[in-house]
N, C-alpha and C positions, 0 to 999 in steps of 0.2 A: 706309403713307409714313410718318416720323414729321416732316418736316417739311423743305419746299422753301427751296431759297439760289435770288437770282436776281443774276448777277454779274458787274457793267459789265466790257468787256476796257480799259480806258485804257492810249494811246498807240502802238496802231499810227496810223500813216505814211498818208500819201494816196497810195494805191495808182491801177499806173501800169500798163498795157498787159506786160503775161508775167512781175511781180509775183509774191515765191508767195509768195498765203497761208497756205498753215497755216505757213510757221517764221511770219509775222507780229503770230499768234495762241499761236505756244508761245513767240517772246519776251516779246507784252505779257502772258503770261499768267508766266512765271515770275518776272518785273520786278513782279509785284502781290503773288506771292507764293499765288497758282494752279494751279498747276498741274494737269493736266489729269488724273483719277484715272477710273478705270474705275464708267462707267455715267454719267457726263457728258453732257451737250448741248450740244451749241456752236451751238450761232442764231448764222445770215451775215446779217448785211444782202444783198441784193440788191444795189447800185446796188456794193461790191463786191467780188461775182462780175462782174458785166456788164462794168466798167476793169479785172479780171486781166485778163478774156478777150477784150478790144478790142471789147466792146462800145459802145460810146457809138463818135460821129458826127456831125465835122460840120455844121451845114447850111448851112454856104454848099457842103456838093456835092451837094446835094441836091435836083433840078427835078418841081418836083408837077402830077401829071397833072391832066389839067384833070378830074378827078371832086372830088380832092381842092381841089383850086383853088375846087370851086362847094360842097364839104362844109365847107369855109376861110369862108366867107363870109357865109354860111348862118347861120351858127359864130362868127361874129370868132375865126379864131383865128389861127396863122401855114399857111399854105398849105402849109410843111415839112416842119411837124411832123404835119398833117394827108396830106405824105404817111408817112411816116414809119409810123403808126398806120393808114395802112390797108397797107401791106405786111406790118404785124407780123399780120393778125387776118385771117381766112380771113372774117370775115361782119364787117358794122356790124347792131348791136342793136336800138338805139336812139338821139338823135341831140339834145339839147336844153340849153337853158340854159346854149352851149357847151363841153356836158360831148357825149366821143363813146364810148357803150358798145361793146365790141363784143366778142367770140369769135375771145382772142386761139390760130396756129397749136397751143402745148403744146394746147388745148380751155376756159383758162382765160373765161369772160366778166366782164370790165374798162376799168377808164374808160380809154379812153384807148389799149387794149392796152399796158400798162405801158410808155412812152415819155416822157418826164419831162425836166425840167432840171436840179430841186432837187442840190443838192451833184456839182457838180461847176464845170467848167470854163465861164465866158461860153460861148457860141458853138458845143452840141456838146447835142448826144441821148442820153442813157442809151437804152436796147432793154433789154431781159427778157436773160436765160442761152438760148441756142436750145434746151438742155437742162436747166432746174433741177434732174433728181433724178439725172441725169449729171453734175452738176457735187459735186453735195452726196457725192456718190461718190466723188468723187478728194478733196476735200478729207476726209470723213472715214477717208478709207482713207492718206493719208499725213498725217494726227496720229496715224492706232494706230502709224502703221509709230514717225515718231520720239518722240511721247508711250514705246510700249509699255505700252497701255492703251486697252483694249477704250469705243471713245465713239457718241454718237450723230448728224450732224451735220441739224441744220432751211437753210434757206434762205428768206427770207422776201420779202413784199414789204405796201406797203399796198392796200385794198384798200375798196369804200367798201361797206354793205349794205339790200338789199332795203327800204323800209316807216323803217331809223332814220334818225339825221344819226348824220355820225362818220365817220371810219374805223378802221379797227383792224390788223395787222401780224395777215397771212396764212404758213401755208405756198406755198409757190410748186413748195421738193423738197426729199423728204429723206432720206436714205439709214441702214442699222445700227437704226429706230426701227420699228414697225408704226404708220402714223399713224394708222387706227382699233383704239377699245376697242369690240365690240359686248359692247351687255347682254341681243342677242333668246334668249329664250325662257329666260331669267332671270325670280325673281318678286320683289319689294319685301316689304320686312317686315309687309305688306298679304294679304302668295301674290298681287297681282296683276301677270304672264307677265308681261313684256316683248314690244312686238313688234317694233317698229320703232328703240329707242335705241340709238344708237350716235356716241357722244365724235368728237368732232377729235381727237385727242391731240399732233398737231401743232399745229394750229392754237392748241389749249388753249398752247403754248406759247411758241407763237411772239409771241400775245398779251402775256402776261405778260411776254415778254425787252425788250417793246419800255417797258415802264415802264420801266428803264433806261438804254435803250437811247437812248426818241426820235426827238424828226426835225432834232434843231437840236442837241446833243450831243457828233456829232464820235469817237460810242460809234456802230461798227459791227458790235459781237459781243457776246453775254455767255451766260456758260456757265449753265445752271438745271443745278443739283447736284438729288438730292433723287428726281427726280418719279422714279416708277414706271412700265414702259411694255414694252413685249414689242419683240427685237428681228426683224426681217425684211427684208426687201429688198426691200420691198413700197417703193412711191414718192409723192409725191402726189401721181403724174398719175393712179390707184390711183380717187383720191376725186373725179376727173370725173365729176361726174350724165352717167349713157344719159342719151343725144339721148330719145327714150323716155316717158322715165319726167321729166323735167325740165320743167316746170313754166312756168319761162322765158324759151325760146326756144322 
């Protein structure tokens, strides 16, 4: 890899349920002069995927359970939001400081099951896509069909990290790209045989793209060009740690 570029795609309109996100991406790329090329990785923020897939919930329609009411009172949160958090989770891992850490139905451990109210109309909450890998695959196939280029797609969301302040974007769905690059069994320049080194390529791409998309820029898509990766049909779900190996579950 001689050089990698991260290109923000400006001009994507506000996405609504049923909108053609593929067309929005291709139109924005054409207007910017950065049409897709073979090997591009198209990084798409989860929020526009959720909007297009109808994953916005009107809070006034949510009836909190007793469990949600108790937890909301303990954490100082809106009971309706807590109800959605519980519905989207397999279990609550821990709660404190106004944050509810859950294991989502996808297997991801994150804050509030990925439920949030940013960058959507007032009075609504956004849920993660039901199957982010399937969402990524649909987008990839549509982009490849319309552009006649071979690309990969990574769908991202923002997660916190144990032991460190701050958040970073990570891949919650991907298609057309091997999520991990394994160096297990290979030797470094000093002859040391690597045993566990396995960089998460899609998470690294997600973090790089977030540097140009940001949280307040209104730019939900970026093209990452020049990155070396292997083609694969494996999704981001393959990166979920096996429970018996997970020290945090």
